[in-house]
C-alpha positions in Angstrom: -44.6 -79.4 89.4 -45.9 -76.5 91.4 -48.2 -77.0 94.5 -51.9 -76.6 93.8 -53.6 -73.6 95.4 -55.9 -74.1 98.3 -59.5 -75.2 97.8 -61.6 -72.4 96.2 -58.8 -70.9 94.2 -58.2 -71.2 90.5 -55.9 -69.5 88.0 -56.6 -65.8 87.7 -58.7 -65.4 84.5 -57.7 -62.7 82.0 -54.6 -61.5 83.8 -53.3 -59.1 81.2 -49.6 -59.1 80.1 -48.1 -57.3 83.2 -50.0 -59.4 85.8 -49.3 -62.6 83.8 -45.5 -61.8 84.2 -46.0 -61.1 87.9 -47.9 -64.4 88.6 -49.0 -67.0 88.6 -51.8 -65.5 90.6 -55.0 -67.4 91.8 -58.5 -66.0 92.3 -60.7 -67.2 95.1 -64.3 -68.1 94.0 -65.5 -65.2 96.2 -63.9 -62.8 93.7 -62.2 -60.7 96.4 -59.2 -62.8 97.4 -56.1 -63.2 95.2 -53.5 -65.8 96.2 -49.9 -66.5 95.2 -47.0 -68.8 96.1 -44.0 -66.6 96.5 -41.6 -67.5 93.7 -38.0 -66.5 93.0 -39.1 -63.7 90.6 -41.1 -62.1 93.5 -38.0 -61.7 95.7 -35.8 -58.7 96.3 -32.0 -58.9 96.6 -32.2 -59.9 100.3 -34.4 -62.9 99.5 -37.8 -61.7 100.7 -40.9 -60.7 98.8 -40.5 -57.4 97.0 -42.7 -54.5 98.1 -43.5 -53.6 94.5 -44.9 -57.1 94.0 -47.0 -56.8 97.2 -48.4 -53.5 95.8 -49.2 -55.3 92.5 -51.0 -58.0 94.5 -53.2 -55.7 96.4 -54.0 -53.7 93.3 -55.1 -56.8 91.5 -57.2 -58.0 94.5 -58.9 -54.6 94.9 -59.7 -54.3 91.2 -61.1 -57.8 91.0 -63.2 -57.2 94.1 -64.6 -54.0 92.7 -65.3 -55.6 89.3 -67.0 -58.6 90.9 -69.5 -56.4 92.6 -70.0 -53.8 89.8 -71.7 -56.1 87.3 -71.2 -57.3 83.8 -68.9 -55.2 81.5 -67.3 -53.3 84.4 -63.8 -52.0 83.7 -61.9 -51.0 86.7 -58.8 -48.7 86.8 -56.7 -47.6 89.8 -56.9 -43.9 90.7 -54.9 -44.0 93.9 -53.3 -46.8 96.0 -51.6 -46.3 99.3 -49.7 -49.3 100.7 -48.1 -50.1 104.0 -45.5 -52.8 104.2 -45.5 -54.4 107.7 -43.5 -57.6 107.4 -41.9 -59.6 104.7 -42.5 -63.1 103.5 -40.1 -65.9 102.4 -39.8 -67.9 99.3 -42.6 -70.5 98.8 -45.0 -68.8 101.3 -48.7 -68.8 100.3 -50.0 -65.2 100.4 -53.6 -64.1 100.3 -54.6 -60.5 99.4 -58.1 -60.1 100.9 -60.0 -57.1 99.5 -63.1 -55.5 100.9 -65.0 -52.8 98.9 -66.1 -50.0 101.2 -68.1 -47.9 98.7 -69.3 -48.6 95.1 -70.2 -46.2 92.4 -68.4 -44.6 89.5 -65.6 -44.3 92.1 -65.1 -47.3 94.4 -63.1 -47.4 97.6 -61.5 -50.6 98.8 -59.2 -51.8 101.5 -56.9 -54.9 101.3 -54.7 -56.8 103.6 -52.1 -59.4 102.6 -51.7 -62.4 104.8 -49.0 -65.0 105.3 -51.0 -67.5 107.3 -52.0 -65.6 110.5 -49.5 -62.8 109.9 -50.6 -59.5 108.2 -47.7 -58.5 106.1 -49.1 -55.6 104.1 -52.2 -53.3 103.9 -53.6 -51.0 101.3 -56.4 -48.5 100.6 -57.4 -47.5 97.1 -59.7 -45.5 95.0 -60.9 -47.1 91.7 -62.7 -45.7 88.7 -65.5 -47.9 87.4 -66.6 -47.7 83.7 -68.7 -50.0 81.6 -67.7 -51.1 78.1 -71.0 -52.6 77.0 -69.7 -56.1 76.7 -71.9 -58.2 79.0 -69.7 -61.3 78.6 -66.4 -60.0 79.9 -66.2 -59.3 83.6 -62.4 -59.4 83.7 -61.9 -55.8 84.7 -58.8 -53.8 83.7 -56.3 -56.0 85.6 
């Protein structure tokens, strides 16, 4: 049985097919932090977390943070994402991608850092398109 996530985290709702395969991911009740336990399928061939997975993690965290602040029915799509890989993380590490929205509107700008405890292992800056689909009940966003 897998370890439970820290307090305040629950399974990421409405992950979509790609993110579901990349997970399991957990969303913090704040809506701007996405967590994950590094699993075997997140590793590269040298046994550390894959950079492409970290890019997926920051993308999900940023999109969820933008959607959380945009209102009901917001659909968020990534326009641009720049990532920096600083350190790696081992199998079973608990990672948190903490996103902060800098500007909101039809285009939103967000920054994100991925943390392994007190160590910042990745950073990102992105631009996100925000559209509304008219469905007030679904705040899941595009990712």
